[in-house]
N, C-alpha and C positions, 0 to 999 in steps of 0.2 A: 503494500499499500504506499502511495506517495505521501510526502510530508504535508502538502496542502490539504489532501483528503483527511489524514489523521487529524490535522488541526481543526478542520471544519466539523468532523465527527465529535471530537472532544468538546468543541464550543456548543454544539447542538445538545449534547448530553449535559453539560454544565447548565446552559440555558433552561432545558426542560426541568432539571432538578430544581433550580431556583425558582422557576415559576410554580412548580408544584408545592414547594416549601412556603412560598409566599401566599399561595391560596389557602393552604392548610392553616397557615398562622392566622390569617384574616378571619377565616370562618370558624376556627376552633379556639383560637386564643382569647378573644373577648368573653365569650360565655364561660370558658373554664376560669378566667380570672374573677368574673362575677361569683361563680360558685365557691371559689376558693375563699373569698373574703366574707361570704355570707355569715359564717359563724361569728366573725367580729361585729358585723353589723347587727346581728340578733342579739349579741350580748350588750351592745350600746343601747339598743332600743329598749330592752328590758330594764336597763339602769334608768333610762329617761322616763318610762312608764312608772317605776317606783317613785321617782320625784314628783311627777305630775299628780299621782294619786293622793298626794297630801292636799291638793287644791280642788277646785270644782271645774275642771276643764274636761267635761264628759265628751265632747266632739273630738278633741285632740287626743284624748285617750283612745277612743274607738279607731281613729285613724292610725294611731300607732300601733294598736293591737293587731289590725289588719296587716300592717306593714310587717310586723313581727312574724305574723303567720306566714307571709311569703318568703321571708328570710329563712325561716326554719325549714320550709320545703326545699329551698335552694341549697341550704347547708347539708341537709342529709342526702340529697341528690348528689351533691359533690363528693360525699363521703363514699358513695357507692360507684359513681361514674366519673369522678374528677381524675385529672391527669396533673398532679402536683409537680412532677418532674419538669413539666414545661416551663415552670417558673423558678426552677432551681436556680440560684441557692435561696431565693426569697421566700419560698413556700415553707422552709423550715422554721421560719419566725412565727408561724401561725400555730397557736396551741389550741387546735379545734376542740379538744375534749374539755379543757378549762372553760372555754367560752360557752360551749353547749351545756356543761354542768350548771352554770348560772342561769341560763335561759330554761332549762328543765326545772329548776327550783321555782323560778317565776311562774312557768306555765302550770305547775301543781297548785299554786296559790291562786291563779287567774286563768280560767279556761279560755281556750281559743275561740274567739267570736265568729270567725268566718263560716265555720260549718252550720251555725244556726241562723245566719243572715237569710232574709226573704228576698228571692231574686225575682218576684212576680212581675215587677215593672220593667225588667230587663228582657223583654221577650226575645230579641234576636240573640242574646248572649245567654239565656237561661241555662241551656245544657252545658256550655263551657264553664259557666260559674258554679254549677252543680258539681261538675266533675272536679273542678278546682277545690271546691268545699270538701269533697270526699278525700282528696289527697291531703289537704290541711289537716283532716281528722286523723287519717292514717299516719301521717308524719308526726303529728303531736303526740299521738299514742306511742309511736316508736321513740320519740325523743324522751318522754317521761319514764318509759321503761328502761331506757339504755343509759341515760345520763343523770347526773345530779343526786346520786345516792350517798 
């Protein structure tokens, strides 16, 4: 094989590998990062909710509770499906068990509101919201049985 042909073949392989890696990074990296940091966010939200409960901010509490439900779902999904190696060496800084222990203790004191919400007015999204509510219940049960003992 001649040198220009070898060079062109090598350049093609390197270019294709780079394009595949870039596409994988864009489509997988951002969701993985969101799942990786969800245990930290869930722990922060649990702390905010404890502080807010001292006052009379019912709407804010409800919003934060729903936000916490979403973060719990993401955190437990990350535990099962996450790819922490993608964020090495930064992923080692996250102590997911410690964060989720605090969230589980909070959830034992204050049940998740999402599973009991009425989605009657959201006709186009009713089935999606009902499915989400079921997942929140399942993940909350998993959280409280696994963490915070």
